C-alpha positions in Angstrom: 116.1 152.6 69.2 114.7 156.7 70.2 117.8 159.8 69.6 117.0 162.9 71.5 116.3 165.5 69.0 119.0 167.4 69.0 121.2 164.6 68.5 119.2 163.5 65.7 119.2 166.8 63.5 123.1 166.6 64.7 123.7 163.1 63.2 121.7 163.8 59.8 124.1 166.7 59.3 121.0 169.2 59.3 122.7 171.2 62.0 124.7 171.4 65.3 123.2 170.1 68.6 123.1 174.1 70.1 121.9 175.3 66.7 118.9 171.7 67.2 118.3 173.5 70.8 117.7 177.2 69.5 115.7 175.8 66.4 113.4 173.6 69.2 113.0 176.9 71.3 111.8 178.7 68.5 109.4 176.5 67.4 111.3 175.6 64.3 111.1 172.0 65.0 108.2 169.3 65.0 108.0 165.6 65.5 105.1 164.1 64.2 103.5 167.4 63.4 103.9 168.7 67.3 106.4 170.6 68.7 109.1 169.0 70.4 110.4 170.2 74.2 114.7 170.2 75.2 115.7 166.8 75.1 112.3 164.8 73.7 113.0 161.4 71.7 112.3 160.9 68.3 111.4 157.3 67.5 112.2 155.0 64.4 109.0 155.8 61.5 108.8 159.8 63.5 108.0 163.0 61.1 110.2 165.3 61.8 110.2 168.8 60.3 112.7 171.7 60.5 110.4 175.0 59.2 108.3 172.2 57.2 111.1 170.4 55.7 110.7 166.8 56.5 114.3 165.8 57.5 114.6 162.1 56.9 117.9 160.0 58.6 117.3 157.0 55.7 118.7 159.4 53.5 121.7 160.9 54.8 124.2 161.7 52.7 128.5 161.2 53.5 129.3 164.4 55.3 131.2 167.7 54.4 134.6 168.6 55.4 135.8 171.7 54.5 139.5 173.6 55.3 138.5 177.0 54.0 141.3 180.2 54.1 139.1 182.6 55.4 139.7 186.6 54.1 139.9 189.7 56.3 136.4 191.0 56.2 134.4 187.2 56.0 132.1 187.0 59.2 131.8 183.6 60.5 128.2 183.5 60.8 125.0 181.2 58.8 123.1 184.2 58.9 122.9 184.9 55.5 121.5 188.5 56.3 125.0 189.8 57.1 125.0 190.1 53.4 127.6 190.3 51.4 130.0 189.2 54.4 128.9 186.3 56.0 131.2 182.6 54.9 128.6 180.9 53.5 127.3 183.1 51.0 131.3 183.6 50.1 132.4 180.0 49.6 128.3 179.2 47.9 128.9 175.8 48.5 125.8 173.7 47.0 125.1 171.9 50.5 124.1 173.1 53.8 127.3 173.4 55.8 128.8 175.5 58.4 131.6 176.7 60.1 133.6 175.3 63.5 134.2 177.6 65.6 134.7 181.8 64.5 137.5 184.2 63.2 136.9 187.5 64.0 136.0 190.0 60.8 139.2 191.1 60.9 141.1 187.9 61.5 142.2 185.4 58.6 143.1 182.1 58.3 141.9 178.5 58.6 138.4 177.1 59.8 136.9 174.0 59.2 133.2 173.9 57.7 131.0 170.7 57.6 127.8 169.0 58.0 128.6 167.1 61.2 127.4 167.9 64.3 129.3 165.9 66.3 132.9 166.5 65.4 131.8 170.7 65.6 130.6 170.2 69.0 133.8 167.2 69.9 136.2 170.3 68.6 134.8 173.1 70.2 134.3 171.6 74.0 137.6 173.0 75.4 138.3 170.9 78.0 139.6 169.1 75.4 142.2 171.0 75.0 142.4 170.9 71.2 146.0 173.3 69.8 145.4 176.1 67.2 148.4 177.7 66.1 148.1 181.6 65.1 150.8 184.2 63.9 150.3 187.6 65.4 152.1 191.1 64.1 151.8 194.1 66.8 152.3 197.6 66.4 155.1 197.8 68.6 158.2 196.0 69.0 158.1 193.0 71.1 160.7 192.1 74.1 161.3 189.1 76.5 158.7 190.6 79.1 156.0 190.2 76.1 156.5 186.7 75.2 156.5 185.6 79.1 153.6 187.0 79.9 151.7 186.0 76.8 153.0 182.4 77.9 152.4 182.5 80.8 148.6 183.5 81.2 147.1 187.1 80.9 144.3 188.6 82.8 141.6 189.3 80.6 137.9 188.9 80.5 137.9 188.2 84.7 140.0 185.5 84.1 143.2 184.2 83.8 144.2 182.4 80.4 145.7 179.5 79.9 149.4 178.7 79.5 150.3 178.3 76.1 153.1 178.6 74.1 154.4 181.9 73.0 157.8 182.2 70.2 159.0 185.6 68.9 159.2 185.2 65.0 160.8 188.8 64.2 160.7 192.2 65.8 157.0 193.0 65.8 156.0 189.3 64.9 155.3 186.3 67.2 153.6 182.4 67.3 151.0 181.4 69.4 149.2 178.0 70.1 146.6 178.0 72.2 144.0 175.3 74.0 141.9 177.8 74.8 139.1 180.0 73.1 137.7 182.9 74.1 136.0 185.9 72.7 138.8 187.5 70.5 141.8 186.0 73.3 144.7 186.7 71.0 143.8 190.4 70.6 142.3 191.1 74.5 145.7 189.9 75.7 147.6 191.7 73.4 145.5 195.1 74.6 146.2 194.0 78.2 150.1 194.3 77.8 149.6 197.4 75.7 150.0 196.5 72.7 147.7 196.3 69.3 147.7 193.2 66.8 147.7 194.6 63.9 147.5 191.4 61.6 146.3 187.7 62.9 146.3 184.3 60.8 145.1 180.7 61.9 147.2 178.4 60.7 147.0 175.3 62.1 143.9 173.5 64.5 144.6 169.9 65.7 146.6 167.9 62.8 145.1 170.5 60.1 147.9 173.1 58.9 146.5 175.7 56.0 147.9 174.5 53.2 145.0 177.0 50.3 145.4 180.1 49.4 143.1 183.0 50.8 139.5 182.5 50.2 140.1 179.2 48.6 138.8 175.5 50.0 139.4 171.8 49.3 138.4 168.9 51.5 140.2 167.2 54.1 142.1 163.7 52.4 141.2 160.6 54.0 143.9 161.0 56.4 143.4 163.8 57.7 140.0 162.5 58.4 141.4 159.6 60.1 143.9 161.9 62.0 141.5 163.7 63.8 139.0 161.4 64.3 141.7 159.7 65.9 142.6 162.5 68.0 138.5 163.2 68.8 138.3 159.5 69.9 138.3 160.6 73.8 136.8 164.0 73.8 133.4 164.8 75.2 131.4 166.1 73.7 129.2 169.3 74.5 126.7 167.4 75.3 127.2 164.1 76.5 
């Protein structure tokens, strides 16, 4: 059965479909020695290479799913030229993996890493409304207006953020649960209201709670992966 080349590279665990399209555009992918276009399909028996490396779907290994507690200062990129601060070199996992989404350099906490491109697409698709929970400390006292404004939506990046759950935890600390993933969203929301974020930690993504020390990782349990797949069952992919 013919498969689109980006889906092929995703299913074999090489990279996400979005990254595959970038590799194709850069001329780093060949099918039977010929550089394909985006959307080209792979047939059984075709010889697929990325940067000269043969990609054999029949030798696909079991996917890896990691829970990692990212420290402040580590960059969520697979670009290993960002040394020594990139997430891949920090973890040094003995298999090609990539992060699902991002946490900015000044933030810490939960991030997933995997070689399963399809699950990446499902989790990242914003219309799927997957919850992400954060604990945030700011530079001055929080009041009721701040909590209500954060909950109801704040104007940033020429849009209004979606309504979300916000709960005050202390004089300068709050919990927020987002189903959006705008660039530096929480920091921008706080700045828009005259606050500055001093610390930001992601403690949950969907059904997975952060439970490992800073700088450490562990594999998903079978139960966690089953629950996650059930939550993703009706989710749309970035490329349908």
